[in-house]
VEXTORDREN-869016 format. One record per residue (C-alpha): residue number from 1; residue in three letters; chain; x, y, z. Coordinates in steps of 0.05 Angstrom, whole numbers, plus 5000, padded with zeros to 4 digits. Layout:
residues N
REC NUM ALA A X Y Z
...
//
This chain:
residues 380
REC 1 UNK A 1939 5172 5805
REC 2 UNK A 1907 5239 5823
REC 3 UNK A 1913 5233 5898
REC 4 UNK A 1862 5243 5953
REC 5 UNK A 1799 5283 5946
REC 6 UNK A 1805 5351 5980
REC 7 UNK A 1767 5356 6046
REC 8 UNK A 1718 5408 6022
REC 9 UNK A 1669 5393 5966
REC 10 UNK A 1688 5421 5897
REC 11 UNK A 1632 5462 5867
REC 12 UNK A 1621 5496 5800
REC 13 UNK A 1608 5560 5839
REC 14 UNK A 1621 5569 5914
REC 15 UNK A 1575 5625 5936
REC 16 UNK A 1578 5604 6009
REC 17 UNK A 1654 5611 6011
REC 18 UNK A 1651 5679 5979
REC 19 UNK A 1596 5702 6026
REC 20 UNK A 1635 5680 6088
REC 21 UNK A 1692 5727 6070
REC 22 UNK A 1647 5788 6069
REC 23 UNK A 1593 5762 6116
REC 24 UNK A 1596 5818 6167
REC 25 UNK A 1591 5873 6114
REC 26 UNK A 1535 5838 6077
REC 27 UNK A 1495 5822 6139
REC 28 UNK A 1501 5894 6164
REC 29 UNK A 1480 5921 6096
REC 30 UNK A 1419 5876 6092
REC 31 UNK A 1398 5892 6163
REC 32 UNK A 1406 5966 6148
REC 33 UNK A 1356 5961 6091
REC 34 UNK A 1307 5921 6134
REC 35 UNK A 1313 5973 6189
REC 36 UNK A 1301 6030 6140
REC 37 UNK A 1241 5993 6107
REC 38 UNK A 1259 6028 6041
REC 39 UNK A 1255 5964 6001
REC 40 UNK A 1241 5992 5931
REC 41 UNK A 1282 6048 5899
REC 42 UNK A 1313 6063 5966
REC 43 UNK A 1379 6100 5978
REC 44 UNK A 1419 6035 5970
REC 45 UNK A 1394 6029 5898
REC 46 UNK A 1413 6102 5883
REC 47 UNK A 1482 6093 5915
REC 48 UNK A 1496 6028 5877
REC 49 UNK A 1474 6062 5812
REC 50 UNK A 1524 6119 5824
REC 51 UNK A 1581 6072 5844
REC 52 UNK A 1571 6026 5784
REC 53 UNK A 1569 6086 5737
REC 54 UNK A 1636 6108 5765
REC 55 UNK A 1666 6038 5760
REC 56 UNK A 1644 6029 5688
REC 57 UNK A 1659 6100 5666
REC 58 UNK A 1590 6106 5637
REC 59 UNK A 1541 6165 5644
REC 60 UNK A 1479 6125 5662
REC 61 UNK A 1465 6060 5698
REC 62 UNK A 1392 6040 5703
REC 63 UNK A 1381 5982 5752
REC 64 UNK A 1326 5932 5737
REC 65 UNK A 1298 5866 5760
REC 66 UNK A 1342 5817 5722
REC 67 UNK A 1387 5810 5661
REC 68 UNK A 1332 5783 5615
REC 69 UNK A 1288 5843 5632
REC 70 UNK A 1348 5888 5616
REC 71 UNK A 1351 5860 5545
REC 72 UNK A 1276 5867 5535
REC 73 UNK A 1275 5938 5562
REC 74 UNK A 1333 5958 5517
REC 75 UNK A 1295 5933 5456
REC 76 UNK A 1231 5968 5479
REC 77 UNK A 1268 6034 5489
REC 78 UNK A 1298 6033 5420
REC 79 UNK A 1229 6034 5388
REC 80 UNK A 1235 5970 5347
REC 81 UNK A 1171 5946 5313
REC 82 UNK A 1143 5876 5304
REC 83 UNK A 1177 5844 5244
REC 84 UNK A 1243 5881 5253
REC 85 UNK A 1303 5835 5251
REC 86 UNK A 1353 5830 5308
REC 87 UNK A 1419 5793 5296
REC 88 UNK A 1452 5754 5352
REC 89 UNK A 1498 5694 5362
REC 90 UNK A 1473 5623 5355
REC 91 UNK A 1517 5598 5412
REC 92 UNK A 1492 5630 5476
REC 93 UNK A 1439 5624 5531
REC 94 UNK A 1367 5630 5508
REC 95 UNK A 1351 5695 5546
REC 96 UNK A 1384 5735 5490
REC 97 UNK A 1335 5710 5438
REC 98 UNK A 1276 5700 5485
REC 99 UNK A 1265 5775 5490
REC 100 UNK A 1268 5783 5414
REC 101 UNK A 1211 5733 5408
REC 102 UNK A 1171 5764 5465
REC 103 UNK A 1169 5831 5428
REC 104 UNK A 1149 5798 5362
REC 105 UNK A 1215 5817 5331
REC 106 UNK A 1251 5768 5285
REC 107 UNK A 1314 5734 5312
REC 108 UNK A 1369 5723 5262
REC 109 UNK A 1424 5676 5286
REC 110 UNK A 1495 5678 5260
REC 111 UNK A 1553 5631 5273
REC 112 UNK A 1609 5646 5322
REC 113 UNK A 1685 5652 5320
REC 114 UNK A 1720 5585 5330
REC 115 UNK A 1770 5614 5380
REC 116 UNK A 1732 5664 5423
REC 117 UNK A 1662 5635 5414
REC 118 UNK A 1636 5706 5403
REC 119 UNK A 1596 5729 5344
REC 120 UNK A 1632 5720 5277
REC 121 UNK A 1641 5787 5242
REC 122 UNK A 1639 5761 5171
REC 123 UNK A 1576 5721 5184
REC 124 UNK A 1546 5783 5218
REC 125 UNK A 1557 5824 5155
REC 126 UNK A 1524 5771 5111
REC 127 UNK A 1462 5769 5156
REC 128 UNK A 1443 5842 5149
REC 129 UNK A 1380 5856 5108
REC 130 UNK A 1336 5918 5098
REC 131 UNK A 1295 5893 5158
REC 132 UNK A 1354 5890 5205
REC 133 UNK A 1349 5941 5261
REC 134 UNK A 1395 5917 5316
REC 135 UNK A 1453 5872 5335
REC 136 UNK A 1460 5838 5403
REC 137 UNK A 1532 5815 5412
REC 138 UNK A 1541 5769 5472
REC 139 UNK A 1608 5775 5509
REC 140 UNK A 1610 5701 5521
REC 141 UNK A 1644 5667 5580
REC 142 UNK A 1680 5731 5601
REC 143 UNK A 1712 5766 5542
REC 144 UNK A 1687 5819 5494
REC 145 UNK A 1663 5808 5424
REC 146 UNK A 1699 5849 5370
REC 147 UNK A 1663 5913 5388
REC 148 UNK A 1703 5960 5344
REC 149 UNK A 1683 5921 5282
REC 150 UNK A 1611 5913 5306
REC 151 UNK A 1604 5988 5318
REC 152 UNK A 1632 6004 5249
REC 153 UNK A 1582 5955 5217
REC 154 UNK A 1525 5985 5258
REC 155 UNK A 1544 6056 5237
REC 156 UNK A 1548 6037 5163
REC 157 UNK A 1479 6004 5166
REC 158 UNK A 1444 6050 5216
REC 159 UNK A 1435 5995 5267
REC 160 UNK A 1429 5995 5343
REC 161 UNK A 1478 5955 5385
REC 162 UNK A 1456 5924 5451
REC 163 UNK A 1513 5891 5488
REC 164 UNK A 1497 5830 5530
REC 165 UNK A 1552 5833 5581
REC 166 UNK A 1520 5787 5634
REC 167 UNK A 1581 5742 5631
REC 168 UNK A 1635 5795 5623
REC 169 UNK A 1624 5852 5671
REC 170 UNK A 1692 5880 5691
REC 171 UNK A 1724 5861 5624
REC 172 UNK A 1762 5915 5586
REC 173 UNK A 1761 5924 5510
REC 174 UNK A 1819 5959 5475
REC 175 UNK A 1808 5997 5410
REC 176 UNK A 1860 6003 5355
REC 177 UNK A 1878 6073 5378
REC 178 UNK A 1895 6046 5448
REC 179 UNK A 1831 6071 5483
REC 180 UNK A 1800 6022 5531
REC 181 UNK A 1727 6016 5553
REC 182 UNK A 1690 5969 5598
REC 183 UNK A 1646 5919 5562
REC 184 UNK A 1574 5941 5563
REC 185 UNK A 1591 6015 5553
REC 186 UNK A 1610 6014 5479
REC 187 UNK A 1543 6000 5445
REC 188 UNK A 1481 6043 5446
REC 189 UNK A 1458 6003 5507
REC 190 UNK A 1493 5952 5551
REC 191 UNK A 1457 5901 5594
REC 192 UNK A 1479 5856 5651
REC 193 UNK A 1453 5805 5700
REC 194 UNK A 1469 5802 5775
REC 195 UNK A 1446 5729 5780
REC 196 UNK A 1482 5700 5841
REC 197 UNK A 1533 5660 5801
REC 198 UNK A 1556 5719 5759
REC 199 UNK A 1624 5752 5772
REC 200 UNK A 1584 5808 5805
REC 201 UNK A 1524 5772 5834
REC 202 UNK A 1470 5790 5884
REC 203 UNK A 1430 5743 5930
REC 204 UNK A 1371 5736 5883
REC 205 UNK A 1353 5765 5815
REC 206 UNK A 1379 5832 5791
REC 207 UNK A 1402 5868 5729
REC 208 UNK A 1421 5935 5699
REC 209 UNK A 1426 5974 5634
REC 210 UNK A 1482 6023 5615
REC 211 UNK A 1483 6080 5565
REC 212 UNK A 1518 6145 5551
REC 213 UNK A 1457 6173 5515
REC 214 UNK A 1418 6221 5561
REC 215 UNK A 1351 6216 5525
REC 216 UNK A 1355 6140 5519
REC 217 UNK A 1372 6136 5594
REC 218 UNK A 1308 6175 5610
REC 219 UNK A 1267 6127 5569
REC 220 UNK A 1299 6066 5599
REC 221 UNK A 1287 6094 5668
REC 222 UNK A 1214 6104 5653
REC 223 UNK A 1203 6036 5621
REC 224 UNK A 1231 5998 5681
REC 225 UNK A 1180 6033 5725
REC 226 UNK A 1113 6024 5689
REC 227 UNK A 1129 6075 5635
REC 228 UNK A 1127 6134 5684
REC 229 UNK A 1169 6197 5678
REC 230 UNK A 1124 6227 5731
REC 231 UNK A 1087 6186 5782
REC 232 UNK A 1019 6162 5758
REC 233 UNK A 1031 6191 5689
REC 234 UNK A 1045 6134 5640
REC 235 UNK A 1076 6161 5577
REC 236 UNK A 1107 6095 5555
REC 237 UNK A 1085 6023 5556
REC 238 UNK A 1130 5999 5612
REC 239 UNK A 1144 5940 5656
REC 240 UNK A 1153 5929 5730
REC 241 UNK A 1227 5913 5735
REC 242 UNK A 1263 5944 5793
REC 243 UNK A 1326 5924 5831
REC 244 UNK A 1304 5918 5903
REC 245 UNK A 1344 5953 5958
REC 246 UNK A 1368 5889 5992
REC 247 UNK A 1400 5865 5927
REC 248 UNK A 1431 5934 5916
REC 249 UNK A 1460 5933 5986
REC 250 UNK A 1493 5865 5972
REC 251 UNK A 1520 5890 5906
REC 252 UNK A 1549 5952 5939
REC 253 UNK A 1589 5907 5985
REC 254 UNK A 1613 5864 5927
REC 255 UNK A 1628 5918 5875
REC 256 UNK A 1694 5941 5907
REC 257 UNK A 1717 5868 5903
REC 258 UNK A 1699 5858 5829
REC 259 UNK A 1768 5870 5801
REC 260 UNK A 1797 5824 5854
REC 261 UNK A 1745 5770 5837
REC 262 UNK A 1763 5776 5763
REC 263 UNK A 1838 5772 5777
REC 264 UNK A 1827 5709 5819
REC 265 UNK A 1789 5677 5763
REC 266 UNK A 1846 5695 5715
REC 267 UNK A 1896 5661 5762
REC 268 UNK A 1852 5598 5763
REC 269 UNK A 1849 5599 5687
REC 270 UNK A 1924 5605 5683
REC 271 UNK A 1932 5545 5730
REC 272 UNK A 1885 5504 5686
REC 273 UNK A 1920 5527 5622
REC 274 UNK A 1989 5508 5648
REC 275 UNK A 1965 5440 5672
REC 276 UNK A 1932 5422 5605
REC 277 UNK A 1987 5447 5558
REC 278 UNK A 2011 5378 5537
REC 279 UNK A 1943 5345 5531
REC 280 UNK A 1930 5342 5456
REC 281 UNK A 1857 5325 5464
REC 282 UNK A 1843 5391 5501
REC 283 UNK A 1842 5461 5472
REC 284 UNK A 1847 5514 5525
REC 285 UNK A 1809 5581 5520
REC 286 UNK A 1836 5629 5468
REC 287 UNK A 1839 5701 5492
REC 288 UNK A 1824 5757 5443
REC 289 UNK A 1882 5806 5444
REC 290 UNK A 1833 5864 5444
REC 291 UNK A 1797 5841 5507
REC 292 UNK A 1814 5820 5578
REC 293 UNK A 1781 5755 5597
REC 294 UNK A 1746 5753 5665
REC 295 UNK A 1729 5679 5661
REC 296 UNK A 1657 5674 5681
REC 297 UNK A 1666 5604 5655
REC 298 UNK A 1729 5564 5640
REC 299 UNK A 1711 5526 5577
REC 300 UNK A 1753 5475 5541
REC 301 UNK A 1744 5444 5472
REC 302 UNK A 1753 5369 5471
REC 303 UNK A 1780 5332 5410
REC 304 UNK A 1777 5257 5395
REC 305 UNK A 1747 5241 5463
REC 306 UNK A 1680 5217 5489
REC 307 UNK A 1657 5278 5528
REC 308 UNK A 1602 5242 5566
REC 309 UNK A 1652 5191 5592
REC 310 UNK A 1699 5246 5615
REC 311 UNK A 1642 5281 5652
REC 312 UNK A 1622 5215 5684
REC 313 UNK A 1694 5201 5705
REC 314 UNK A 1700 5270 5737
REC 315 UNK A 1633 5261 5771
REC 316 UNK A 1658 5197 5803
REC 317 UNK A 1718 5237 5828
REC 318 UNK A 1671 5289 5859
REC 319 UNK A 1687 5341 5806
REC 320 UNK A 1628 5377 5772
REC 321 UNK A 1632 5395 5699
REC 322 UNK A 1580 5430 5656
REC 323 UNK A 1563 5437 5582
REC 324 UNK A 1549 5509 5562
REC 325 UNK A 1512 5499 5514
REC 326 UNK A 1489 5431 5489
REC 327 UNK A 1440 5455 5437
REC 328 UNK A 1447 5514 5389
REC 329 UNK A 1392 5566 5391
REC 330 UNK A 1371 5552 5319
REC 331 UNK A 1353 5481 5339
REC 332 UNK A 1313 5500 5401
REC 333 UNK A 1239 5483 5391
REC 334 UNK A 1217 5553 5410
REC 335 UNK A 1259 5585 5355
REC 336 UNK A 1262 5534 5298
REC 337 UNK A 1251 5564 5229
REC 338 UNK A 1260 5531 5161
REC 339 UNK A 1314 5580 5140
REC 340 UNK A 1359 5561 5198
REC 341 UNK A 1401 5505 5168
REC 342 UNK A 1453 5467 5208
REC 343 UNK A 1505 5477 5153
REC 344 UNK A 1502 5552 5165
REC 345 UNK A 1528 5543 5236
REC 346 UNK A 1587 5496 5231
REC 347 UNK A 1627 5526 5289
REC 348 UNK A 1567 5528 5336
REC 349 UNK A 1549 5456 5318
REC 350 UNK A 1620 5434 5333
REC 351 UNK A 1622 5473 5399
REC 352 UNK A 1557 5443 5424
REC 353 UNK A 1588 5374 5415
REC 354 UNK A 1657 5390 5443
REC 355 UNK A 1656 5443 5498
REC 356 UNK A 1662 5427 5572
REC 357 UNK A 1668 5477 5630
REC 358 UNK A 1706 5462 5694
REC 359 UNK A 1695 5493 5763
REC 360 UNK A 1709 5567 5761
REC 361 UNK A 1700 5613 5821
REC 362 UNK A 1738 5657 5870
REC 363 UNK A 1743 5606 5926
REC 364 UNK A 1782 5550 5889
REC 365 UNK A 1846 5535 5927
REC 366 UNK A 1910 5503 5903
REC 367 UNK A 1893 5435 5932
REC 368 UNK A 1827 5434 5895
REC 369 UNK A 1859 5458 5830
REC 370 UNK A 1913 5406 5835
REC 371 UNK A 1861 5352 5847
REC 372 UNK A 1818 5375 5788
REC 373 UNK A 1876 5381 5739
REC 374 UNK A 1909 5316 5759
REC 375 UNK A 1842 5280 5753
REC 376 UNK A 1833 5307 5682
REC 377 UNK A 1904 5286 5665
REC 378 UNK A 1891 5218 5695
REC 379 UNK A 1832 5208 5648
REC 380 UNK A 1874 5223 5587
//
């Protein structure tokens, strides 16, 4: 048997526990913003921008309102026109494709790698047409897509690359020559979300864009603020998407802890991996040797097992489990097109039926991990 339920509730994400550890710093930072009344584009935003630039080793960070806006603003700044094709992975959250549709661009979905769940390089190559203008690789669940190959393909075909690193901020990618770069800083533009449950999350919505291109940075900076390079002079069609000062203040407190948060998640993943080694029906996450994995999610593949019954069993034990993602993008009603055939996405179709994510956050203790893993083992 799996023993007694731990005293404290097990959650998919424990934001309260994380907050309690940094409560004094966070509270003081928030009160400082309130006292200053500089709520929009205040000094906290500028300071966070500078500190994140230094952490990522990138020339420019442009904060914005949320991760979805970041993707949309990136596409707007690159000057894509209605009808241009943008390639992305079929197995990811809808925000990635949502912005493509909003700008009247054409989404082109490709299948993913069976091990890392990131965009499949061979399928990517096949999807390129004369109308293709950009690629959006998603660094899913916490590890980088094969950016070296993607950048080579982009260069050969004169394409833009927009990295969606909402789930992998803090992850390192290693090139064949031994160089390392943070995910989000390799493509023409990187984007991220600071949604509260992210590895680096604020207390509301928030996002940012990254680039090493000076001219592109200027354009991104204008678009996030109504298309203004100079106040009241609107040279671009822009949007209103700014990171507010309170969220920046929270992120400034959390940023120095990001590597520690990622390391804790890696320890949790190792605990899970070790516990599930001998369960033939479970396939633990495969780590790409070119990328560190910061485990935004801990996602298993299940074989020869009724997933819904396992989830119900865990629920009865007080253990949450989630399915990221139950439906591929090419089957979502908003994005269905006749050319999207199920047989073109065999890996995505399999993953949607077989993946399950277990609790993953920085506050999981050994008693909780033991209870979770022993409960899973009890089921099998």
